[in-house]
TIKOL-90931 format. One record per residue (C-alpha): residue number from 1; chain; x, z, y. Coordinates in nm, 2 decimals, m for minus. Layout:
N
ATOM num chaine     c1     c3     c2
ATOM NUM      A      X      Z      Y
...
//
This chain:
146
ATOM num chaine     c1     c3     c2
ATOM   1      A   8.22  20.31  m1.08
ATOM   2      A   8.51  20.20  m1.30
ATOM   3      A   8.58  20.38  m1.63
ATOM   4      A   8.90  20.53  m1.48
ATOM   5      A   8.72  20.67  m1.18
ATOM   6      A   8.44  20.80  m1.41
ATOM   7      A   8.70  20.97  m1.62
ATOM   8      A   8.85  21.14  m1.30
ATOM   9      A   8.50  21.23  m1.19
ATOM  10      A   8.43  21.39  m1.53
ATOM  11      A   8.76  21.57  m1.52
ATOM  12      A   8.77  21.67  m1.16
ATOM  13      A   8.82  22.04  m1.22
ATOM  14      A   9.11  21.98  m1.46
ATOM  15      A   9.26  21.73  m1.21
ATOM  16      A   9.23  21.97  m0.92
ATOM  17      A   9.38  22.26  m1.13
ATOM  18      A   9.67  22.03  m1.21
ATOM  19      A   9.74  21.96  m0.84
ATOM  20      A   9.70  22.34  m0.76
ATOM  21      A   9.93  22.45  m1.03
ATOM  22      A  10.19  22.17  m0.99
ATOM  23      A  10.21  22.12  m0.62
ATOM  24      A   9.98  22.33  m0.40
ATOM  25      A  10.14  22.66  m0.52
ATOM  26      A  10.47  22.55  m0.36
ATOM  27      A  10.31  22.49  m0.02
ATOM  28      A  10.36  22.71   0.29
ATOM  29      A   9.99  22.72   0.32
ATOM  30      A   9.94  22.87  m0.02
ATOM  31      A  10.23  23.11   0.02
ATOM  32      A  10.08  23.24   0.34
ATOM  33      A   9.74  23.30   0.18
ATOM  34      A   9.79  23.37  m0.18
ATOM  35      A   9.71  23.73  m0.14
ATOM  36      A   9.39  23.67   0.06
ATOM  37      A   9.10  23.77  m0.16
ATOM  38      A   8.89  23.47  m0.26
ATOM  39      A   9.11  23.21  m0.07
ATOM  40      A   9.24  23.01  m0.37
ATOM  41      A   8.90  23.00  m0.54
ATOM  42      A   8.73  22.88  m0.22
ATOM  43      A   9.00  22.62  m0.16
ATOM  44      A   8.97  22.50  m0.53
ATOM  45      A   8.59  22.47  m0.51
ATOM  46      A   8.61  22.28  m0.17
ATOM  47      A   8.87  22.04  m0.32
ATOM  48      A   8.66  21.98  m0.63
ATOM  49      A   8.35  21.91  m0.41
ATOM  50      A   8.54  21.67  m0.18
ATOM  51      A   8.70  21.48  m0.47
ATOM  52      A   8.36  21.44  m0.64
ATOM  53      A   8.21  21.32  m0.32
ATOM  54      A   8.49  21.08  m0.25
ATOM  55      A   8.45  20.93  m0.59
ATOM  56      A   8.08  20.88  m0.54
ATOM  57      A   8.10  20.76  m0.18
ATOM  58      A   8.44  20.65  m0.05
ATOM  59      A   8.29  20.62   0.30
ATOM  60      A   8.29  21.01   0.31
ATOM  61      A   8.67  21.02   0.29
ATOM  62      A   8.76  20.96   0.66
ATOM  63      A   8.51  21.22   0.80
ATOM  64      A   8.62  21.48   0.54
ATOM  65      A   8.99  21.41   0.60
ATOM  66      A   8.95  21.45   0.97
ATOM  67      A   8.78  21.78   0.92
ATOM  68      A   9.06  21.88   0.68
ATOM  69      A   9.32  21.80   0.96
ATOM  70      A   9.12  22.02   1.21
ATOM  71      A   9.10  22.30   0.95
ATOM  72      A   9.47  22.29   0.88
ATOM  73      A   9.55  22.31   1.25
ATOM  74      A   9.31  22.60   1.29
ATOM  75      A   9.47  22.78   0.99
ATOM  76      A   9.81  22.74   1.16
ATOM  77      A   9.93  22.52   0.87
ATOM  78      A  10.23  22.33   0.99
ATOM  79      A  10.19  21.96   1.04
ATOM  80      A  10.46  21.89   0.79
ATOM  81      A  10.30  22.12   0.53
ATOM  82      A   9.95  21.97   0.58
ATOM  83      A  10.09  21.61   0.53
ATOM  84      A  10.30  21.71   0.23
ATOM  85      A  10.01  21.89   0.06
ATOM  86      A   9.78  21.60   0.13
ATOM  87      A  10.02  21.35  m0.02
ATOM  88      A  10.09  21.57  m0.31
ATOM  89      A   9.71  21.58  m0.39
ATOM  90      A   9.70  21.20  m0.43
ATOM  91      A  10.03  21.21  m0.62
ATOM  92      A   9.88  21.46  m0.86
ATOM  93      A   9.56  21.25  m0.91
ATOM  94      A   9.78  20.95  m1.00
ATOM  95      A   9.99  21.16  m1.24
ATOM  96      A   9.68  21.31  m1.40
ATOM  97      A   9.55  20.97  m1.47
ATOM  98      A   9.88  20.83  m1.60
ATOM  99      A   9.92  21.13  m1.83
ATOM 100      A   9.58  21.08  m1.98
ATOM 101      A   9.63  20.70  m2.00
ATOM 102      A   9.96  20.72  m2.18
ATOM 103      A   9.83  20.99  m2.41
ATOM 104      A   9.53  20.77  m2.48
ATOM 105      A   9.28  21.04  m2.40
ATOM 106      A   9.08  20.77  m2.23
ATOM 107      A   9.07  20.40  m2.27
ATOM 108      A   9.05  20.10  m2.04
ATOM 109      A   9.21  19.77  m1.99
ATOM 110      A   9.55  19.79  m1.81
ATOM 111      A   9.42  19.58  m1.52
ATOM 112      A   9.14  19.83  m1.46
ATOM 113      A   9.39  20.12  m1.48
ATOM 114      A   9.62  19.96  m1.22
ATOM 115      A   9.33  19.88  m1.00
ATOM 116      A   9.23  20.24  m1.00
ATOM 117      A   9.58  20.36  m0.91
ATOM 118      A   9.57  20.12  m0.62
ATOM 119      A   9.23  20.24  m0.51
ATOM 120      A   9.36  20.60  m0.50
ATOM 121      A   9.65  20.47  m0.27
ATOM 122      A   9.38  20.31  m0.05
ATOM 123      A   9.20  20.65  m0.04
ATOM 124      A   9.52  20.82   0.05
ATOM 125      A   9.60  20.58   0.34
ATOM 126      A   9.25  20.61   0.48
ATOM 127      A   9.25  20.98   0.45
ATOM 128      A   9.60  21.03   0.58
ATOM 129      A   9.52  20.86   0.90
ATOM 130      A   9.21  21.07   0.96
ATOM 131      A   9.39  21.40   0.86
ATOM 132      A   9.65  21.32   1.12
ATOM 133      A   9.38  21.24   1.37
ATOM 134      A   9.20  21.56   1.31
ATOM 135      A   9.52  21.77   1.33
ATOM 136      A   9.66  21.61   1.64
ATOM 137      A   9.32  21.60   1.81
ATOM 138      A   9.33  21.99   1.79
ATOM 139      A   9.67  21.98   1.95
ATOM 140      A   9.54  21.78   2.24
ATOM 141      A   9.76  21.48   2.13
ATOM 142      A   9.65  21.13   2.09
ATOM 143      A   9.63  21.03   1.72
ATOM 144      A   9.86  20.75   1.62
ATOM 145      A   9.69  20.42   1.54
ATOM 146      A   9.77  20.19   1.26
//
């Protein structure tokens, strides 16, 4: 694991909290469930667990993303909101790393840092495809193929 991904793994809770407070709170899904007792805490814990798992084993990403798509459909989250929230998660992870890199709260060579940002984009693309597949499968639609 690169030092950048190790930093993200060591600061997973902080990174997820950044996403929740910056992006997730503006989602339709959050607005619909913010008063449901225990919802945000359970969602936060699940997100932390899935991020840690993805950083340890990127092969887990497609299966977990497909399940997220199925869950979002079952929760009656709109397709648009599910996609927007998913993309905002990866945006937040990139921003989190950029903030810490520019503040010099962790150190690595620039090439390693840029490679890590590209790796997160790879994770996003792989997970997006499966999120869509999981959501549309529930609708009885055929998932688009790349």
